C-alpha positions, 0 to 999 in steps of 0.5 A: 324416749328420743328417736334416732330416725333423723340419723338413719340413712334414707332407704335406697331408691328404685331403679327401673328399666322402662320399655318405651314404644318403638313407633306407636305411642299406644304401646306404652304400658300402664306400668311403664307410664306409672314408673315414668311419672313416679321417677325423680329423674329419667335418664335417656339417650336423647332428651328431645326424643324422650321429651316428646314422649313425656309431653304426650303423656303429661309426664313432668319428671325431668329428663337427663341425657345418658349416652356413651360420651357421658356415661362414665361420669354419670354412673357414680352420680346415679348410684349416689342418687339411688342411695339417697332414696331417689327413684331413677328410670332408664329409657332408650329412644325406642323399645327396651333399653340395653338392646343395641342401646347404652345402659348395660354398665349402669345396670351392672353398677346398680347390681354391684352396689347391692341394689335390685333393678326393676323392669317395666317391659315394653316392645322390642323391634327385634322380636316384633320383626321375628314374629312378622317374618314368617321364619322359624322363631323357636331359636333366634340370635340377635346380632345388632348392627353389622360393621359398616364396611363390606369386608368386615361385614362379610367376616362377621356374617361368616362367623354366624353362618353355622348358628342353628337359629334365625338371625336378627339384625338392625340396619340403616337404610343406606346400607341395606342393599349392600348388607343383603348382598353380603349376607347372600354371599356369606350365608347362602341364599337363605329366606329372609324378611326386611321389616321396617317402620314397625307399629307405625302407619307405613309398617312394611314386611318384605319377604324373599330370598336374600338375593331377591331382597338385595336386588329389590333395594338396589333397584328401588333405592334406600327405604325410609325408617328403622329396619330389622332384617331377619334371616332363616337358619341354615338348612340342615345338613343332609344325612350321609348315605349308607355307602358314605357311612360304611366308608367312614366306619371302615376307616375308623375301625382300622385303628379303633375299637368298634365302640370308639369307631361308632362314637367317632362316626356318630359325632362327625356324621350327625347320624343316630348312634343306633343306626351307626352301631347297626352298620358297624356290626354288619360290617364286622360280620361281613369282614369275618 
């Protein structure tokens, strides 16, 4: 019996998103190393940067640049290569791809084609700085790079002001002092940390209020290296006093039922419903 195997379509290749070191080459995981060795092609931001990584680890896989200027043209070719059975690895210059780096649309295209991407995770500057900052880490919001001009930057910061989480930004050395000053103006003088050269020989984390840090870098000048700024969440709003709570309830109860007034005041005051309800009952008794 003859076989039709020669006419069968090749099995789809493997698409792996590979996290690379953010500074210390010792942070490349064995799984990431294996994925880079096994790939038929590595797509990267800058072939010179990834070429150094490959040379250090003896990786012979060819590299090709994938960035915002050629992504539109390359995506169909990458999908075609995967469908023909080739294995593709996607890396950034440092850290996890797609985190303030190109690649999102490529991953989306792979998924839309019915292929399942894989991840060999690696370091990320954002979370590395978060745990070094000494600020609340249970909730955080990564905002990437802010606009370069002060007016647009302040507007962007103001839009983030009420997020109940630590804020994480990437920033360039030359704009750091101005960014910290704008953040102090837009967010209030919160606690913050400036972390730079993470995992490298001259790693540094400087902590203080936003105004203190802004003043330091205004006096010392722009620091060297890659920079992450972590800013503390907004302080919790102060609970209203009993007098303020009573005034809100009296006003709400003039035109609403007790139940609706309690729901309204609970919502606008952030006070526990049980306490608001008890105050409302007491006010109703006093008004008889």
